[in-house]
C-alpha positions as CSV (number, residue, x, y, z in Angstrom):
1,X,-0.1,-0.1,-0.1
2,X,2.8,2.5,0.6
3,X,4.1,1.6,-2.7
4,X,1.1,2.7,-4.3
5,X,0.6,5.9,-2.3
6,X,4.2,7.0,-3.1
7,X,3.8,6.2,-6.7
8,X,0.7,8.5,-6.7
9,X,2.4,11.2,-4.8
10,X,5.2,11.0,-7.4
11,X,2.5,12.4,-9.9
12,X,0.9,15.0,-7.9
13,X,3.9,16.1,-5.5
14,X,7.2,14.9,-6.7
15,X,9.2,16.9,-4.0
16,X,7.3,15.4,-1.0
17,X,7.4,12.0,-2.7
18,X,11.3,12.5,-2.8
19,X,11.9,13.2,0.7
20,X,8.9,10.3,2.0
21,X,11.0,7.9,-0.3
22,X,14.4,8.6,1.0
23,X,13.3,8.1,4.5
24,X,11.9,4.7,3.5
25,X,15.1,4.0,2.0
26,X,17.3,4.9,5.1
27,X,15.0,3.2,7.4
28,X,15.2,0.2,5.4
29,X,18.6,0.1,4.8
30,X,19.3,0.9,8.6
31,X,17.0,-2.4,9.2
32,X,19.1,-4.6,7.1
33,X,22.5,-3.3,8.9
34,X,20.7,-4.1,12.3
35,X,19.8,-7.7,11.0
36,X,23.3,-8.2,9.6
37,X,25.0,-7.2,13.1
38,X,22.6,-9.2,15.4
39,X,23.2,-12.2,13.6
40,X,19.8,-13.1,12.2
41,X,18.8,-15.5,9.4
42,X,20.7,-14.8,6.0
43,X,17.3,-15.4,4.2
44,X,15.9,-12.5,6.3
45,X,18.7,-10.5,5.5
46,X,18.7,-11.2,1.8
47,X,15.0,-10.6,1.4
48,X,15.4,-7.2,3.1
49,X,18.4,-6.2,1.1
50,X,16.2,-7.2,-2.1
51,X,13.5,-4.9,-0.9
52,X,16.1,-2.3,-0.2
53,X,17.6,-2.4,-3.9
54,X,14.1,-2.3,-5.3
55,X,13.3,0.8,-3.3
56,X,16.7,2.6,-3.9
57,X,16.3,1.9,-7.7
58,X,12.6,3.3,-7.6
59,X,13.5,6.2,-6.1
60,X,16.5,6.9,-8.7
61,X,13.9,6.5,-11.4
62,X,11.3,8.6,-9.9
63,X,13.7,11.3,-9.0
64,X,15.1,11.3,-12.7
65,X,11.6,11.5,-14.1
66,X,10.3,14.4,-12.1
67,X,13.7,16.2,-12.4
68,X,13.2,15.9,-16.3
69,X,9.6,17.0,-16.0
70,X,10.8,20.1,-14.1
71,X,9.5,18.7,-10.4
72,X,6.2,19.8,-11.4
73,X,2.9,17.7,-12.0
74,X,2.5,15.4,-14.7
């Protein structure tokens, strides 16, 4: 649900979406680091890392798209 909300927000207000997406990436990245240092299951770590890479990729693509449109609504 959060991904759908962020994707709609990229269309209506890309600057707010950028900040929220950046915060989500940071939180997910910190969670992965905590799992690595706390010696949790490698399956969990890999699963979270895949989500992190996907989230960062979406942030990069969304930022490029918004910058090409001049950070305005579509």
